[in-house]
C-alpha positions, 0 to 999 in steps of 0.5 A: 500499500506504499510503493506505487505498483501501477507499472508492475500491474500493467506490465503483468497484464501485458505479459499475460496477453503476450504469453496467454497466461493467467495473472496471479495477484498474491495477498497484499494492498497495491497502490495504483495511481492510473488506469489499468488498461486491459485491452484485448486484441489480436496478438501473435497470430491468435484471435483476440478471444484467445488472448484475454486478460485473466486476473485472479487474486490469491484465494482467501486464507482459512478462517478469513475473508481477506482478498488482495486489494488495489488502492487508489490514493486520495485525490489522485490526479485525473480522478477528482473531476466528477464531470470527467469520470475515469476508470481504475480498471478498464476492460475493452477490446480493440478491433484489429482493423482499424485498431481504434474501433471498439467492439464490446461484442468480441470482448471475450474471456476476460476475467477479474476475480477475487481482487478488491478495489478501494477508492480513496477520498476526494476521487469524485470521478473515480469508477472502480471497474468497467467491464462490458463483455461477451462470452466468458467475460466476467467480474467475480468475487470482488468488492469495490469500496468507494467511500463517501466520494467515489463515483461508481463501483462497476460500469458496464455489464456482461451478457452474450455468454458472459456475466458478473457474479459475487460483486459488492459495492459499498458507498459512492454515488452509484453502485452498478451502472448498467446503461451499457451492456451486451445482450441479456446481462446476468447479475448474480449474488450482488450486494449494494450498500450505502450509495448516495444516489442509485445502487443499480441503474440499467438501460442495457440491451434487453432484460437484465436478469438480477438474482440473489441481490441484496440492495439497501437504500442508504439513510443519506440517499438523495433519491430513495430509489434502489433500482432505476431504469431511466426513461427515453425522452428522445423516443418522443421525437421519433428519434429511436433508430439504431443507425449505428447497426447499419454502419457496423454492417458496412464496417464488418462487411457482414453483407458484401455487395456493391462490388464495382468501382461505381458502386464503391463510390456510391457506398462512400456516399452512403457512409458520409450520410451515415456518419451524419446520422451516427453523430446525431444518434450518439449525441442524442443518446448521450443527452438522454443518458446524462439527464435522467428523471426521478419520481416526480420529475426532479433530479436531486442535485449531484445525482445526474447520471454521469457521462460515459464513453460513447457507445460503439454499439448503441441500443435499440430503445425498444429492446432496452431496459427490461428487468427480471429481479429474482430471489432478492432483498431490498431494504432501507437502512435504519438509525440503528445501522442494522441490516437484515440478519441471517435470521431474516429480521431487521433488528430494528423497531418500527420507530427506528426506520429512517424516512418511514413511508418513503422510498421506491424499490424499482423505478422503471419505464419498461416491462418488469418481472419480479419473483420472490423479492422481499422489501423491508416495511415502510416503502412508498411503493415497491415498483413505480412506473415513470417516464420523461415523455409521457405518463405511463398508465401502469400505476404502481405496485403499492407497498402495504407493510409497515415496520417491522413487517415485510412486503413480499412480491411472490410474482409480479409481471407488468408488460409495458409497451416499449418505444417504437423502433424506427430503422433508417435505411439509405437506398439507391432509389432515384427520386425527385428532390423534395419528394416525400412519400408516406404509406402504410404497410401491411402489419400492425404498427409498421409505417414506411417513410421515404425522403429524397436527398439532393444527391438523389439518394433516398433515406427510407425509414420503417417504424416498428411498434412492439408489444409486451403482453402476458400469456397464460396456458397459451392465451393472451390476457386482457390485462397488462399486469399480474400482481401477487404480493403478500405481507409477512412478519419475518424477513427473507430466509438466509437461503434466499440468496445463499442458494445462488452463490456457489462460484466461490473459492470454498465451493468451487475448486480451482488450481489454487485448491490445496492438495490438488493433483497436478496431472503434469507431474510424476507419476502421471506426466501428462504432456499437454503438447497437442501431440502425445496421447495423454489419456492414460496420464489424466485418467490415472490422476483422476483415479487417484483423486477418488479420495476427494482430491481435485485434478488440475491440468496446467496450460496445454492442449491435452489429446485423449483417445477415449473418454475421460471418466471422473470417478466417484469420490473425486472432487473434479477436474479443472484447468487454469483458464478457459482458453489456456487449457484444452482437451481434444481428440486426436485427428483420427478420433477415438480408438473405439468408434461410436458416439462418445464424449471427451469427458464423462462425470461421476454420478453421486459426488459433488464435483467442480468442473471448469477453467478449460475448454472441450474442443471437438472437431468438425471432421470427427463425426462421433466425438462430443464434448461433455456428459454431465451425470452428476446427481449432486445439486451442488456440483459446479460447472464454471469457466468452461467452454465447449465447441466444435471447430475445424481448427484454431492456432492453439489446436493441432492442425487437421490432417491433409485432405480430411472433409468436414462432416455433419454432426447428428448428436448433441454437443453436451448432454446434462442428465443430472443436477448442478449449477452452471455458470456461463454455459455457452457454445457459439459454433454453427458449421456442419450440424444436422437436425439431430444436433443440439448445443445442449440436451437436458435429458432426464435432468433435475434441479439445474440452475444455469446462470446465463446460458448462451447457445446460438447459431445452432442448425439443429431442431433446437439449440437447447432442448429440455426433455423428460426433465424437472426443475430447470432454471435458466437465469438468462438466455441469449441466442442468434440464428433462425432455428429454435432457441429452446424446445421444452417437451415432456417436462415440468418446472422449466423456467427461463427468466429472461431472453436476449439476442438477435435471433429471428425465426423463419417466417411463421407461414414457412417451413424449415429446410428439408430434413428438419421437423416440420410438424411445427410452424417456425418459432424461436420457442416451443413448448409441448406436453409440459407443465409449470413452464415460464418464459420471462421477458422474451425480448429480441434485438430486431434485425430488419432485412433491407429492401434491395440488399442481398443477405446471405446466412452467416453464423448469425442467420438471416434477418427477418421482418418482425411482422412475419415471425413469432416468438412462442408456440405452445402445443396444447394437450390434444395437439392444438397449437397456439402461438404469440402474436406477431410483434409481441415480446411477452413479459411472461408466457406461463404454462401452469 
């Protein structure tokens, strides 16, 4: 805490990038006086996702919660101006061409874990850590202490296969600022205490799934609000287009057209027009994000949301700000300075409550889904609907309890019609100057406007109005809300939040676990060189771990010629990093032919599995990734990845002349129980209708904290069959094929959905060979009971007229007026579906 460690830390981060190793931070207090830049990009021939910064603190010593800490000294130059915020830790990705282009959707596999942050006094512009990431990117088991003057604890949320877990923020003005996120961000196990303004702010892409949160409204809070979703004042003027998405099409060349010299000149003209709209979009977005309202329309001085970096991938207003809040506690601090105890009571009498009858749990202008959330007595309202441009006719969810009682929301679902979405498209249509055409198109709420420019280039805008309804047993309800709340005498049970916090050093093993077995050391001697067969060495280590030990695979590529089996009694198998430890099959496949997994778990022992990748190959037709058989509900899968690819630099090259082959088996099969953290797969090539990214088959008591299975070309990316008690805390997907197929199951809950998947048109059919017994939708439910799909919100991808689209990994764009979200096959075979353009806040099969 005395010597400045900024350069040492930054040098270590660079070394980690260049050498693809985990950065280990021992116990201690490290003085940091400048931003630690964790900038992922392509290095040494490796893709950016394979060269991440992974910083891991030394695990807490026995009997202590002590973690290593970085410390920003008081009044550090560059951090003292609230109007010029500055990050102490900054994760980002720079696209390699050009190097100045930020691209958060490729910010992958970057981790900050087990390292606390302390902000000294007088640093009014200090933000502890910014991390808006995608697949595998995460902040975990970290506390940010802002004191009385720090600005924000965490800015940016991970989604799209990434998520944040176990974050605590104490003090400051803002706890977690989630105005910029990747699609469908998940937060689990967060604690926000003592913020002066808003503990949690969200206006990111699609629903934020917040589970196991402990949020206080401080005695000195100026807002008396716990969770805040700002309104969009710019949508009232009709400026709600996602213009930048169009520019990304050009920048990334996702759609390659205009190939002649004349057309290239025309494209440059379009880019000039686009740059104008881009600048206007970003300016308007900055204005709306920096001046939010409060209940009553008054912003307390000093609580204006701070500016942040310009969003390179700004959100579509119709697809932002939805909230799913589960198994959480929102409470007000008392004069006795007592918070809810593990017994579930406040320890304070009704007369000791500060600002009794004041405070709002959630202020929002978007759809909300809340289940099993406790509010300490004395709130003004539990949920309040407010907007800057018009009064939302949804009323409030009123508070009923007075101290020492508690309000409990058993289930609240309120569907709020989002702002309309206007998509501007610049086309090559020739038209007279000042010509203006406006015509109504088929489909409710779609309006097309064409305006000519002096250059003869037409700007064409289509307007889309989405809805957010409630469905029960396949039928659309006439009401926009479902409210089930009660008043209880005692507060939340300790298990309410504790049941979700399993990605901790005492519950999830890692290479730091004592008495673990290193499979590279004698007598095992695994090579991890990507060439030699390591099957015998690793299996021997696993067999020896049956006494309760954990097997660790250091950095390397481990080739196995038959399935690895984790035996009963073993504590599991881990590597040292998702893209640093690989298990794969030899180029010729397994010695014994026939479908078999790379790894098969035990059935009865609680295990830890993770910190590695299981990579199968597209030219091997019968090797799949993982068979999860553990029946122990507290087994943990984390920091792992499964895929099926042709080749990557870190893997052995394919044999000369081999052909890629269609795969007709699920990549992962879960037939047990457990807790899965960041369970994802995103490959798309050489898949048949029988392929699944994951099949839950005879599974029971599964909790998945963000499931990202996308681009699949099977009959469904995820299938739940003959299973019970499956809980998906956020799902994100892309492509045109079904995201989730639930059949012959019960108690299946998907608590939020995001991504840009778009089903094939409802009146079309799947390609030949696929299951055409059902019309195309993204979600399908049949022969199942007790199923909930919550906050099902996509990111619209609209086809451009006259533009050639091909089907890359993300699938084709589809007109939202032509496809539907959910299909329910009722007992007896009748099929019912959601309405066109509807994004249900809840779809409930009882």
